C-alpha positions in Angstrom: -82.4 -77.6 63.3 -80.6 -75.0 61.3 -77.2 -77.1 61.7 -79.1 -80.5 61.1 -80.8 -79.1 57.8 -77.9 -77.2 56.7 -76.2 -80.3 57.0 -78.6 -82.4 54.8 -78.1 -79.9 52.1 -74.3 -80.1 52.2 -74.3 -83.6 52.2 -77.3 -83.5 49.1 -75.5 -81.2 47.1 -72.0 -82.5 47.2 -73.5 -86.2 46.5 -75.4 -84.6 43.7 -72.8 -83.0 42.2 -70.0 -85.8 42.2 -72.7 -88.1 40.6 -73.7 -85.8 37.8 -69.9 -84.5 37.3 -68.9 -88.3 36.4 -72.5 -89.4 34.6 -71.3 -86.1 32.4 -67.9 -87.0 31.7 -68.8 -88.2 28.2 -70.0 -85.1 27.7 -66.5 -84.1 26.8 -66.3 -85.4 23.3 -69.8 -84.3 22.7 -70.8 -80.4 21.5 -70.4 -77.7 24.2 -73.8 -76.9 24.0 -74.7 -80.4 25.7 -72.6 -79.0 28.6 -74.1 -75.9 28.7 -77.3 -77.9 29.3 -75.8 -79.8 32.0 -74.5 -77.1 33.8 -78.4 -75.5 33.9 -79.8 -78.9 35.1 -76.8 -79.1 37.9 -77.6 -75.2 38.7 -81.5 -75.8 39.1 -81.4 -79.2 40.9 -79.2 -77.3 43.6 -81.8 -74.6 43.9 -84.1 -77.4 44.7 -81.8 -79.2 46.8 -81.5 -75.7 48.8 -85.1 -75.2 49.1 -85.9 -78.6 50.2 -83.1 -79.4 52.5 -82.3 -75.7 54.0 -85.8 -74.2 53.1 -83.8 -71.6 51.4 -85.8 -70.1 48.3 -84.8 -67.1 45.6 -86.8 -64.5 43.9 -85.8 -62.5 40.9 -86.7 -59.3 40.7 -86.4 -56.8 37.4 -85.6 -58.2 34.0 -83.3 -61.4 33.6 -81.0 -60.0 30.2 -80.9 -61.7 27.3 -78.3 -61.7 24.6 -74.8 -59.9 23.7 -74.7 -58.0 27.4 -72.7 -57.1 29.8 -73.7 -57.9 33.5 -71.9 -56.4 36.4 -73.3 -58.5 39.9 -72.4 -58.0 43.5 -70.4 -61.4 45.0 -71.6 -62.2 48.0 -71.7 -66.2 48.0 -70.9 -69.2 45.9 -74.6 -69.1 45.4 -74.1 -66.1 42.9 -72.2 -68.5 39.9 -74.7 -71.3 40.8 -77.8 -69.0 39.9 -76.3 -67.6 37.0 -75.9 -70.8 34.8 -79.8 -71.6 36.0 -81.2 -68.0 34.8 -79.0 -66.5 32.1 -78.7 -68.5 28.6 -75.4 -69.7 28.1 -73.1 -66.7 30.0 -69.9 -66.4 29.8 -68.6 -66.2 33.4 -65.3 -64.2 34.4 -63.6 -66.4 36.7 -60.1 -66.5 38.3 -57.9 -68.7 36.4 -57.3 -70.8 39.3 -60.5 -72.1 39.7 -59.7 -74.1 36.2 -57.4 -76.2 38.6 -60.5 -77.6 40.1 -61.3 -81.5 39.1 -64.5 -81.6 36.8 -65.8 -78.1 37.5 -62.3 -76.3 36.4 -62.8 -79.0 33.1 -66.8 -78.0 32.5 -65.6 -74.6 32.7 -63.4 -74.9 30.3 -65.6 -77.0 28.0 -68.4 -74.2 28.5 -65.8 -71.4 27.5 -65.9 -69.5 31.1 -63.7 -66.7 30.4 -61.2 -67.3 32.9 -58.0 -64.5 34.0 -54.5 -64.8 35.9 -55.3 -61.7 38.0 -51.2 -61.2 38.4 -50.2 -60.9 34.7 -51.5 -57.4 34.7 -52.9 -55.2 31.4 -52.0 -58.8 29.7 -55.0 -60.0 31.4 -57.1 -57.0 30.6 -56.3 -57.5 26.9 -57.2 -61.6 27.3 -60.1 -60.7 28.9 -61.4 -58.5 26.2 -60.7 -60.4 23.6 -62.6 -63.5 25.4 -65.5 -61.1 26.1 -65.9 -59.7 22.4 -65.6 -63.5 21.1 -68.1 -64.6 23.7 -70.7 -61.8 22.7 -70.3 -62.6 19.1 -72.1 -65.5 19.8 -74.8 -63.7 21.4 -73.3 -64.8 25.3 -74.0 -62.7 28.1 -71.2 -61.7 29.5 -70.8 -61.8 33.8 -68.6 -60.2 36.0 -68.0 -60.0 39.7 -66.8 -56.5 39.7 -65.0 -56.7 43.0 -62.9 -59.9 42.0 -63.8 -62.1 45.0 -67.0 -63.1 47.7 -67.3 -59.8 49.8 -69.4 -60.0 53.1 -72.4 -58.5 53.1 -71.6 -55.4 55.2 -67.5 -55.4 53.7 -66.8 -52.2 52.2 -67.5 -51.7 48.1 -63.9 -52.7 46.4 -64.8 -52.3 42.6 -61.4 -53.5 40.3 -60.9 -51.7 36.9 -61.5 -54.9 34.9 -65.1 -54.0 34.6 -64.6 -50.6 33.1 -62.3 -52.0 30.9 -65.0 -54.5 29.6 -67.5 -51.8 29.8 -65.3 -49.4 27.2 -63.9 -51.9 24.8 -67.3 -53.9 24.6 -69.9 -50.7 23.4 -72.9 -52.5 24.9 -74.9 -51.7 28.0 -73.9 -53.3 31.6 -76.7 -54.4 33.6 -76.1 -53.9 37.6 -77.0 -56.7 39.6 -77.8 -56.8 43.5 -77.9 -59.8 45.8 -78.4 -60.4 49.9 -77.5 -64.2 49.1 -74.7 -63.6 51.9 -77.2 -63.7 54.7 -78.3 -67.0 53.4 -75.3 -68.4 52.5 -72.3 -66.8 53.8 -69.1 -67.1 51.8 -67.4 -69.1 54.3 -69.8 -70.5 56.6 -71.6 -73.7 57.1 -74.8 -73.0 57.7 -77.6 -72.4 54.8 -80.4 -69.9 56.6 -83.9 -70.5 55.4 -85.7 -67.6 53.7 -85.7 -66.1 50.7 -82.7 -65.0 48.7 -83.1 -61.9 46.4 -81.0 -61.1 43.3 -82.3 -58.2 41.5 -81.4 -57.0 37.7 -81.5 -53.5 37.9 -81.9 -50.7 35.0 -78.8 -51.0 32.1 -76.3 -48.4 32.2 -76.0 -47.4 28.4 -73.0 -47.8 26.6 -70.7 -44.3 26.1 -69.7 -43.3 29.8 -66.5 -42.3 30.5 -64.0 -44.8 32.9 -65.0 -42.7 35.6 -68.5 -42.0 35.1 -69.4 -45.5 34.5 -67.7 -46.9 37.6 -69.2 -44.2 39.8 -72.9 -45.0 38.5 -72.4 -48.6 38.7 -71.5 -48.1 42.1 -74.1 -45.9 43.1 -76.5 -48.1 41.5 -75.3 -51.8 43.1 -74.3 -50.7 46.8 -77.7 -49.0 47.9 -79.9 -51.6 46.0 -77.9 -54.4 47.8 -77.7 -52.5 51.4 -81.8 -52.4 51.1 -82.0 -56.1 50.0 -79.6 -57.1 52.9 -81.6 -54.8 54.7 -85.0 -56.5 53.9 -83.8 -59.6 54.9 -82.8 -58.7 58.7 -86.4 -57.7 59.0 
């Protein structure tokens, strides 16, 4: 039954995505806000299909951030990026530059002004990251970064990269840590979508002004135990 429901979801998800991508093509000629709303609709439809086809729901804990704020989220699954455009208002998501090459997904990411970085360009990438993040905050958009830079299995050891600290120090805004257990239901490389309730938890903000070392320690201290608790919750 698990594989049947997962197959049904995957087929429905890709069919819906293809139809929406093609139907929304004229939006490239329209104001950016129209594409933002289309991505929000796509995300919400994905959550609907996940619930109906696979029996996978989600629960939001804590207060969803609004406006010009930095958000640092644990990243276990593709689900994390999809839910971001459903819950947050016009987020500027930090993503790998290679994703811009993905047909439609990359093009829509460019249109909505997501923040793409080339991790192989060293300090230049950090400077570009900060410049784009400042521009997004100037428009009142939240900036979302996954501190580990890639999807991690629920039990993997944390591996926080320096980009989040550079943003925190240069932007001088509060940072909202986020814990998830999405990898327990939508694995980073798995086919199966497991029934149950994915939890995304927005934790108390870290105020601006900490030095780099203190901030990184505090960020990990907040995200990792909260994530471990959610994973244990999912395991029952």
